[in-house]
N, C-alpha and C positions, 0 to 999 in steps of 0.2 A: 434482322440487324437490330442489335441492342444500342441504346442510347447511353453512353457514359456521361454523367454529369461533369461539367467542367471543374477542374481544380481551381480553388480560390487562388488569387496572385499571391506570390511569395511575399513575405515580410522582408524587411531589410536584414533582420537577424538570420532568417532562413536563408535569403540569398547569399549572404557572407559564408554561411556554413556549407552550403551546397557548392559554392565557388571554391572554397577551400578543399572540399572533399575532391572535386573534379580536378583542381589543380595538382593536387597530391597523387591521385590514382589514374586520372585520365579517364576519358569517357568510356573507353573500351575494356576497362578493367572491372567489370562487375563482380568478379569473385572476390576482388580486394574490398570494394565498398561493400559488399554483402558481408564480409567477415567483420568489418567494423561495426556496422549497424547491428548485426546479430549479437556481437559481444555486448554491446551497449544494452540491448534489450535483455540480454542474460543477467546483466548486474542488476537491472530493475526487478527482474523476476526472482533472483536469489534473495534481494532485500525483502521482497513481497513475501517470500516464504518464511523469512525470519518474523515478520510481523504476524503471520498466520500462526507460526510456532509459539510466540510469546502470548497471543491471545488464547492459544488452546491450554497453556500452562495456567494463564488467569482462571479460565473456566474450570479447569480441573482442581485447582486449589479451592476455588469458591465452592465446588461441590463438596469437598471434604472439610473445609473450615469456615466457610460462609455463615453457617448458623451460629457457630461460636463467636465470630466477630459481631454478627448481628444482635447477640444476646447481651452485648456490653451496654449499649444504651442507643437512644434515637439517633444521635449524630453519626455514630458508627453504622447504624443501619442505612441512614440516607446516603453516606459516603460510599458505602460498598455497592449499593444498588447503582447509584450514579456511575461509579467506576466500571462496574460490569457492563452497563449500558453503553458507555463511551467506548469501551474496548470492543464491544460487540459491534458497534457501528464502524469502527476503524477496521475490524476484520471484514465485515460485509463489503465495504469500500473497496478493500484490497482484492477480495475475492470477485467482485463484479466489475471493477474497473482497471485492474492491473493485471490480474492472472489470465483472463481470456486470451487465448492464443489465435493469432491470424499470421500465417506464415509469411515472411518477408518475400518469398519466392511467389506468393499468390498474386502480386501484382507486378511482377518483373516484366510483364509484357508491354508496360508503359515506357514511353520514351524515358532515357536515363535521368534527366533533370526531374521529370514528374515522379518517377519511382523514388528517388532519393527524398523528394519533397514529402511524399506520402509516408515514408518511413520515418523521417524526422518529426513529422507531425504526430505519428502514432507514438513515438518515443517520448515527445513532449506531453502529450495527453496522459500517458502511463506515469510519467514522473510527477505531473501536477496531482494526478489521484493518489500517488503513493505519498506526496507530502501532506495531502489533507488527511489521509488515514493515519499518518504519524501523529499529526496533531491531535486527532481524537484518542489515539492509543496513548500518547503522553499524558494528556488530561485525564483519561481514565485511569492510568497507573498512578497519577498523583492522588486522585481521589481514592482509589483502592488502598494504596499505601498509607494515606491518612487515617482510614479505617482500621487498619492493622496498628498504626500507632496509637490510636485511641484505645484500642483493646489492651495493648501493652501497658498503657499508662493507668488503666483500671482493672487489674487482673482479678480483684475481688468481685467485680461486677458481673463477670461471665459466670453463668450458672451451669459449670461444667458437670455437677453432680446430678442435676435434675433429670428424672426419668422422662424420656419422651414417648 
């Protein structure tokens, strides 16, 4: 016999959401409830894929143009380094906190209210993690774009003709 840890009590917001779901679908309509929860998780995952795609573009562009930007001056170097670090942190958070999959059906054996509560909490945790990742990504993009702006303001400073 395995011991399942008790689920923490519902918060008021969770209770209201679960009550609304159950009022709309009824306790016996697990397929309808599943579809709603699954579609919400799909939205989070598709946004997370966009974050990963943006981070990939930033990393790729840095591979091609990072040295040119860094050749401009020290502020451009600092900004591009800080930008790529923050974008990397945002991508890492997305991959480790948002992208991992645990099927909603894997805990459907719980009583319906606990099943919904578990799903709502998973969705909330993924949403919070995505928001934090987006903050890092946005800050990183601001620093990254600032380094590009510096390069464009000082085109003569870039040593494009230097043999490496």
